C-alpha positions in Angstrom: -12.8 -3.6 -12.3 -13.9 -0.3 -11.4 -13.1 2.6 -13.9 -10.2 0.7 -15.3 -8.6 0.0 -12.0 -8.5 -3.4 -10.1 -10.2 -3.8 -7.0 -7.4 -6.2 -5.7 -7.7 -6.1 -1.9 -5.0 -6.8 0.6 -7.0 -9.9 1.6 -7.0 -11.1 -1.9 -3.3 -10.8 -2.3 -2.9 -12.8 1.1 -5.0 -15.5 0.1 -3.3 -15.7 -3.4 0.1 -16.0 -1.5 -1.2 -18.7 0.6 -2.4 -20.8 -2.4 1.1 -20.2 -4.0 2.7 -21.4 -0.7 0.5 -24.5 -0.7 1.0 -25.4 -4.3 4.8 -25.0 -3.9 5.0 -27.2 -0.7 2.7 -29.8 -2.4 5.1 -29.8 -5.5 8.1 -30.2 -3.1 6.4 -33.1 -1.7 5.7 -34.8 -5.0 9.2 -34.2 -5.9 10.8 -36.0 -2.7 9.5 -36.8 0.8 13.2 -36.0 2.0 13.0 -32.5 0.2 9.8 -31.9 1.5 11.0 -32.6 5.1 14.2 -30.3 4.6 11.7 -27.7 3.7 9.6 -28.0 6.5 12.4 -28.1 8.9 13.8 -24.7 7.2 10.3 -23.3 7.6 10.3 -24.2 11.2 13.4 -22.8 11.9 12.5 -19.6 10.4 9.5 -19.4 12.2 11.1 -20.1 15.5 13.9 -17.6 14.9 11.3 -14.9 14.0 9.1 -15.5 17.1 12.2 -15.3 19.2 12.9 -11.8 17.7 9.3 -10.7 18.4 9.7 -12.2 22.0 12.9 -10.0 22.7 11.5 -7.0 21.3 8.1 -7.0 22.2 7.5 -6.6 26.1 4.8 -8.5 27.7 1.4 -6.5 27.5 -0.2 -5.6 30.6 -3.6 -6.0 28.8 -4.7 -9.1 27.3 -7.6 -10.0 25.3 -6.9 -7.0 22.8 -6.7 -7.4 19.1 -3.2 -7.5 17.8 -3.6 -3.9 15.9 -4.6 -2.5 19.6 -1.5 -4.1 21.2 0.7 -2.9 18.5 -0.6 0.8 18.8 0.0 0.3 22.6 3.5 -1.0 22.3 4.4 1.7 19.6 3.1 4.3 22.0 4.8 3.0 24.8 8.4 3.1 22.8 7.9 6.4 21.3 7.1 7.8 24.8 10.2 5.9 26.4 12.5 7.6 24.0 11.3 11.0 24.7 12.1 10.8 28.3 
């Protein structure tokens, strides 16, 4: 803490969330293998659907090897300039 304020960074929040999700999955496994399997199937379906939505709305980028943040900025720029034409 600095000046009464917490220095809980985004990376710390993400790590805490990953730990919480891991613990919850392990608890699910302890309760029942069948329940754990259903949970994993649900997660896989959700991830597959999310990736498909991204694929539909994210055009192929002409430049590869760029960090995702740079690709996102390029994609945003392409979307905003195409709407102004």
